[in-house]
OpenMM code with the backbone's topology and positions (N, CA, C; nanometers):
from openmm import Vec3, app, unit

residues = "GLU ALA GLU ALA LEU GLY LYS ARG LEU ARG ASN SER GLY ALA GLU ALA TYR VAL VAL LYS ALA ASP LEU GLY ALA LYS GLY ILE TRP TYR ARG VAL ARG VAL GLY ARG TYR GLN SER PHE SER GLU ALA GLN LYS VAL GLY SER GLN LEU LYS SER LYS GLY SER VAL THR ASP PHE ILE ALA THR ILE TYR".split()
positions = [
    Vec3(-1.4112, -0.7328, 0.5337),
    Vec3(-1.3385, -0.7529, 0.5153),
    Vec3(-1.2333, -0.7166, 0.3764),
    Vec3(-1.3302, -0.7814, 0.2723),
    Vec3(-1.3221, -0.7830, 0.1397),
    Vec3(-1.2617, -0.6330, 0.1078),
    Vec3(-1.3526, -0.5889, 0.1266),
    Vec3(-1.3709, -0.4049, 0.0789),
    Vec3(-1.2445, -0.3492, 0.1064),
    Vec3(-1.2213, -0.3776, 0.2600),
    Vec3(-1.0729, -0.3038, 0.3303),
    Vec3(-0.9581, -0.3621, 0.2360),
    Vec3(-0.9541, -0.4850, 0.2326),
    Vec3(-0.8424, -0.5171, 0.1803),
    Vec3(-0.8232, -0.4686, 0.0307),
    Vec3(-0.9290, -0.4983, -0.0399),
    Vec3(-0.9572, -0.3878, -0.2271),
    Vec3(-0.9139, -0.2648, -0.1993),
    Vec3(-0.9747, -0.1895, -0.0683),
    Vec3(-0.9317, -0.0597, -0.0480),
    Vec3(-0.7853, -0.0201, -0.0692),
    Vec3(-0.7459, -0.1230, 0.0306),
    Vec3(-0.5851, -0.1155, 0.0861),
    Vec3(-0.5012, -0.1316, -0.0174),
    Vec3(-0.5594, -0.2141, -0.0939),
    Vec3(-0.4650, -0.2825, -0.2289),
    Vec3(-0.4687, -0.1706, -0.3531),
    Vec3(-0.6272, -0.0905, -0.3325),
    Vec3(-0.6188, 0.0418, -0.4961),
    Vec3(-0.4852, 0.1030, -0.4036),
    Vec3(-0.5151, 0.1657, -0.3153),
    Vec3(-0.4527, 0.2856, -0.2426),
    Vec3(-0.3249, 0.2414, -0.2637),
    Vec3(-0.2267, 0.1556, -0.2629),
    Vec3(-0.1032, 0.0980, -0.3244),
    Vec3(-0.0915, 0.0831, -0.4168),
    Vec3(-0.2185, 0.1226, -0.5482),
    Vec3(-0.1662, 0.1180, -0.6449),
    Vec3(-0.2259, -0.0207, -0.7358),
    Vec3(-0.2421, -0.1075, -0.6730),
    Vec3(-0.2725, -0.2295, -0.7341),
    Vec3(-0.4556, -0.2008, -0.8117),
    Vec3(-0.4410, -0.2771, -0.9190),
    Vec3(-0.5969, -0.2674, -0.9558),
    Vec3(-0.6605, -0.4075, -0.8917),
    Vec3(-0.7222, -0.3399, -0.8215),
    Vec3(-0.8144, -0.4511, -0.6996),
    Vec3(-0.9811, -0.4371, -0.7238),
    Vec3(-1.0524, -0.5569, -0.7642),
    Vec3(-1.2063, -0.5370, -0.7084),
    Vec3(-1.2581, -0.6274, -0.6183),
    Vec3(-1.3711, -0.6518, -0.6055),
    Vec3(-1.3924, -0.7561, -0.4950),
    Vec3(-1.5415, -0.8000, -0.5433),
    Vec3(-1.5425, -0.9542, -0.5707),
    Vec3(-1.5893, -1.0297, -0.6453),
    Vec3(-1.7368, -1.1121, -0.5516),
    Vec3(-1.8364, -1.1139, -0.5352),
    Vec3(-1.9279, -1.1824, -0.4849),
    Vec3(-1.9495, -1.3313, -0.5177),
    Vec3(-1.9519, -1.4266, -0.4880),
    Vec3(-1.9424, -1.5684, -0.4691),
    Vec3(-2.0299, -1.6379, -0.3770),
    Vec3(-2.1415, -1.7158, -0.4341),
    Vec3(-2.2415, -1.7879, -0.3566),
    Vec3(-2.2052, -1.9088, -0.3819),
    Vec3(-2.1541, -1.9584, -0.2677),
    Vec3(-2.0880, -2.1079, -0.2118),
    Vec3(-2.1959, -2.2107, -0.1967),
    Vec3(-2.2919, -2.1608, -0.1792),
    Vec3(-2.4227, -2.2560, -0.1426),
    Vec3(-2.4246, -2.3017, -0.0159),
    Vec3(-2.4021, -2.4086, 0.0139),
    Vec3(-2.4125, -2.4163, 0.1736),
    Vec3(-2.3146, -2.3600, 0.2611),
    Vec3(-2.2125, -2.3139, 0.2042),
    Vec3(-2.0959, -2.2735, 0.2627),
    Vec3(-2.1214, -2.0775, 0.2675),
    Vec3(-2.1794, -2.0649, 0.2115),
    Vec3(-2.2782, -1.9038, 0.2523),
    Vec3(-2.2171, -1.8098, 0.1028),
    Vec3(-2.2435, -1.7057, 0.1337),
    Vec3(-2.1802, -1.5841, 0.0404),
    Vec3(-2.0197, -1.5672, 0.0974),
    Vec3(-1.9530, -1.5483, 0.0388),
    Vec3(-1.7848, -1.4916, 0.0232),
    Vec3(-1.7388, -1.4047, -0.0832),
    Vec3(-1.6511, -1.3112, -0.0302),
    Vec3(-1.6351, -1.2350, -0.1065),
    Vec3(-1.4647, -1.2630, -0.1771),
    Vec3(-1.4638, -1.2405, -0.2876),
    Vec3(-1.3236, -1.2379, -0.3332),
    Vec3(-1.2499, -1.1574, -0.3787),
    Vec3(-1.1203, -1.1006, -0.3507),
    Vec3(-1.0906, -0.9883, -0.3745),
    Vec3(-0.9587, -1.0210, -0.5028),
    Vec3(-0.9894, -0.9484, -0.6261),
    Vec3(-0.9292, -0.9894, -0.7726),
    Vec3(-0.8048, -0.8815, -0.7612),
    Vec3(-0.6911, -0.9064, -0.8216),
    Vec3(-0.6013, -0.7776, -0.8384),
    Vec3(-0.6078, -0.8188, -0.9898),
    Vec3(-0.5862, -0.7129, -1.0866),
    Vec3(-0.5450, -0.6982, -1.2078),
    Vec3(-0.5821, -0.7789, -1.3311),
    Vec3(-0.5810, -0.7619, -1.4096),
    Vec3(-0.5641, -0.8216, -1.5705),
    Vec3(-0.4088, -0.8209, -1.6321),
    Vec3(-0.4041, -0.9678, -1.6323),
    Vec3(-0.2582, -0.9822, -1.6940),
    Vec3(-0.2775, -1.0296, -1.8126),
    Vec3(-0.1307, -1.0559, -1.8689),
    Vec3(-0.1273, -1.0403, -2.0189),
    Vec3(-0.0880, -1.2422, -2.0240),
    Vec3(0.0255, -1.2541, -1.9023),
    Vec3(0.0477, -1.4017, -1.8975),
    Vec3(0.0371, -1.4342, -1.7326),
    Vec3(0.0458, -1.5923, -1.6994),
    Vec3(0.0627, -1.6421, -1.6313),
    Vec3(0.1751, -1.6160, -1.5093),
    Vec3(0.2731, -1.6074, -1.6042),
    Vec3(0.3805, -1.5621, -1.5146),
    Vec3(0.3789, -1.4463, -1.4659),
    Vec3(0.2979, -1.3475, -1.5510),
    Vec3(0.3091, -1.2047, -1.4740),
    Vec3(0.1912, -1.2174, -1.3273),
    Vec3(0.1037, -1.2705, -1.3550),
    Vec3(0.0232, -1.2702, -1.2396),
    Vec3(0.0485, -1.3211, -1.1231),
    Vec3(0.1481, -1.4491, -1.1585),
    Vec3(0.2390, -1.5214, -1.0235),
    Vec3(0.3350, -1.4019, -0.9657),
    Vec3(0.4094, -1.3283, -1.0612),
    Vec3(0.4748, -1.2284, -1.0108),
    Vec3(0.4305, -1.1414, -0.8927),
    Vec3(0.3093, -1.0899, -0.9499),
    Vec3(0.2623, -0.9637, -0.8948),
    Vec3(0.1950, -1.0680, -0.7546),
    Vec3(0.1509, -1.1769, -0.7768),
    Vec3(0.0771, -1.2467, -0.6493),
    Vec3(0.2089, -1.2437, -0.5381),
    Vec3(0.3407, -1.2257, -0.6030),
    Vec3(0.4172, -1.3108, -0.4975),
    Vec3(0.4522, -1.1223, -0.4281),
    Vec3(0.5296, -1.0382, -0.4901),
    Vec3(0.5322, -0.9277, -0.4385),
    Vec3(0.4201, -0.8983, -0.3351),
    Vec3(0.2795, -0.9059, -0.3633),
    Vec3(0.1955, -0.8604, -0.2727),
    Vec3(0.1852, -0.9379, -0.1689),
    Vec3(0.2657, -1.0896, -0.1473),
    Vec3(0.2647, -1.1526, -0.0468),
    Vec3(0.3874, -1.1227, 0.0194),
    Vec3(0.5158, -1.0640, -0.0158),
    Vec3(0.6150, -1.0441, -0.0115),
    Vec3(0.6184, -0.9223, 0.1083),
    Vec3(0.5125, -0.8368, 0.0713),
    Vec3(0.5216, -0.7173, 0.1101),
    Vec3(0.3973, -0.7418, 0.2612),
    Vec3(0.3246, -0.8520, 0.2469),
    Vec3(0.2381, -0.8656, 0.3539),
    Vec3(0.0864, -0.7977, 0.3252),
    Vec3(0.0865, -0.7743, 0.1829),
    Vec3(-0.0386, -0.7178, 0.1424),
    Vec3(-0.1444, -0.7939, 0.1652),
    Vec3(-0.1173, -0.9485, 0.1359),
    Vec3(-0.1997, -1.0745, 0.1078),
    Vec3(-0.1375, -1.1445, 0.2280),
    Vec3(-0.1958, -1.2879, 0.2325),
    Vec3(-0.1716, -1.3673, 0.3099),
    Vec3(-0.1238, -1.5247, 0.2115),
    Vec3(-0.2204, -1.5056, 0.0929),
    Vec3(-0.1926, -1.5852, 0.0082),
    Vec3(-0.3017, -1.5882, -0.1190),
    Vec3(-0.2263, -1.6321, -0.2249),
    Vec3(-0.2731, -1.6024, -0.3702),
    Vec3(-0.3151, -1.7100, -0.4768),
    Vec3(-0.4068, -1.6857, -0.5392),
    Vec3(-0.4392, -1.7837, -0.6534),
    Vec3(-0.4093, -1.6801, -0.7913),
    Vec3(-0.3474, -1.7659, -0.8531),
    Vec3(-0.3341, -1.7358, -0.9909),
    Vec3(-0.3813, -1.7586, -1.1012),
    Vec3(-0.4497, -1.6895, -1.1939),
    Vec3(-0.5326, -1.7544, -1.2865),
    Vec3(-0.5324, -1.6808, -1.4092),
    Vec3(-0.5829, -1.7111, -1.5300),
    Vec3(-0.5930, -1.6749, -1.6792),
    Vec3(-0.7186, -1.6977, -1.6661),
    Vec3(-0.7897, -1.6059, -1.7676),
    Vec3(-0.8886, -1.5857, -1.8221),
    Vec3(-0.9071, -1.5502, -1.9792),
] * unit.nanometer
topology = app.Topology()
chain = topology.addChain("A")
for resn in residues:
    res = topology.addResidue(resn, chain)
    for name in ("N", "CA", "C"):
        topology.addAtom(name, app.Element.getBySymbol(name[0]), res)
């Protein structure tokens, strides 16, 4: 599922990649991450655009 979403986002021009996360008792999950943004507001804007297009159902914006 994550790989398919990542591929759809990349095909639409987004810089998307999949990260494996071991959540212990919850098992292995795969997270789809998009882009590297200069600011939190830029990440929020792109996330909102992806959500309004129906590309994602929800998102979390973070800055590393």
